[in-house]
C-alpha positions in Angstrom: 99.3 106.3 69.6 96.5 104.9 71.8 96.6 104.7 75.5 97.3 100.9 75.9 100.3 101.2 73.5 101.7 104.2 75.4 101.3 102.4 78.7 102.9 99.2 77.2 105.9 101.2 75.8 106.4 103.0 79.1 106.2 99.8 81.2 108.6 98.1 78.9 111.2 100.9 79.4 110.7 101.0 83.2 110.3 97.3 84.0 113.2 95.9 82.0 116.1 94.2 83.6 117.8 96.5 86.1 120.1 94.8 88.6 120.5 97.9 90.8 116.7 98.3 91.1 116.2 94.6 91.9 119.0 94.7 94.5 117.4 97.7 96.1 114.0 96.1 96.2 115.4 93.0 97.8 117.4 94.7 100.5 116.2 98.2 101.4 112.6 97.5 102.6 113.6 94.7 104.9 116.8 96.4 106.1 115.1 99.7 106.9 112.0 98.1 108.5 114.3 95.9 110.7 116.7 98.6 111.7 114.1 101.3 112.4 110.7 99.6 112.7 109.2 102.5 114.7 110.3 104.9 112.0 109.3 103.2 108.8 105.9 102.6 107.3 105.1 101.1 103.9 101.7 102.4 103.4 99.7 101.3 100.4 96.8 103.3 98.9 94.7 100.2 98.6 95.0 99.5 102.3 94.1 103.0 103.2 91.1 102.7 101.0 90.0 99.4 102.6 90.5 100.5 106.2 91.4 104.2 106.5 90.8 104.5 110.3 93.2 101.8 111.3 95.9 102.9 108.9 95.5 106.5 109.8 96.0 105.7 113.5 99.3 103.9 112.6 100.4 106.9 110.5 99.6 109.4 113.3 101.5 107.3 115.8 104.5 107.0 113.5 104.5 110.8 113.1 104.5 111.2 116.9 100.9 112.4 117.2 98.9 109.3 118.3 95.2 109.7 118.9 94.0 109.4 122.5 91.2 107.1 123.3 89.0 110.2 124.0 89.7 111.5 120.5 88.9 108.2 119.0 85.6 108.0 120.9 84.8 111.6 119.8 85.2 110.7 116.1 88.2 113.0 115.6 89.8 110.5 113.2 86.7 110.4 111.0 86.5 114.2 111.1 90.0 114.5 109.8 89.6 111.7 107.2 86.4 113.0 105.6 87.8 116.2 104.1 90.9 114.2 103.0 88.9 111.5 101.2 89.5 110.8 97.6 85.9 111.8 96.7 86.1 115.1 98.6 89.5 116.0 97.1 88.3 115.1 93.6 85.2 117.3 94.0 87.2 120.4 95.0 87.0 123.2 92.4 90.8 123.6 92.2 91.0 120.0 91.2 88.3 120.3 88.6 89.4 123.5 86.9 93.0 124.3 87.6 96.3 123.1 86.1 99.6 122.3 87.7 102.9 124.2 87.1 103.6 122.4 83.8 100.1 122.8 82.5 98.5 119.4 83.2 95.0 119.6 84.6 94.7 118.7 88.3 91.8 116.5 87.3 94.3 114.2 85.6 95.4 113.0 89.1 92.0 111.7 89.9 90.3 108.7 88.2 87.7 106.5 89.9 89.7 106.1 93.1 88.8 102.4 93.3 91.1 99.6 94.3 92.1 97.7 91.1 90.9 100.4 88.7 94.4 100.3 87.1 93.3 97.2 85.3 90.8 99.2 83.2 93.7 101.1 81.6 95.6 97.9 80.6 94.8 95.2 78.1 94.4 91.7 79.7 97.8 90.7 78.5 99.4 93.8 79.9 97.7 93.2 83.2 98.9 89.6 83.3 102.4 90.7 82.5 102.3 93.4 85.2 101.1 90.9 87.8 103.7 88.4 86.8 106.5 91.0 86.9 105.3 92.4 90.3 105.2 88.9 91.8 108.6 88.1 90.4 110.3 91.4 91.3 108.9 91.6 94.8 108.9 87.9 95.8 112.2 88.2 97.7 111.3 91.5 99.4 109.4 92.2 102.6 106.9 94.2 100.5 103.8 92.3 99.7 101.0 93.3 97.4 97.5 92.2 96.6 96.9 91.5 93.0 93.4 92.4 91.8 
């Protein structure tokens, strides 16, 4: 079976009607973020890719380790982010040559690392269906997404 058909079959199974899942999506993010706004962060990879410094500052503050103004001026954030970057992690020998515990190559976890690259793995009709379902399923939640 080719890749688009495998993906289509998998999404059909996972994205069917599921009342519990829909109820969870509608209530949990809003409830948790309202009850504990200082303890909850919905962090999206796309946003980290677009503005890593700002989002990393928010993450550090949430974890109780905010950066000082001096650390910010000294470029500490950038010094931490550089070795953690997608390109750096992808280039590590362990991620090029090793396999995980179940035998899958570590390299399978790294594609291009570009926002919206998921669309290259889907046919146009699959991408359209995915966008429609995401908008439909998440419209009543406090989670919002950019569709590429």
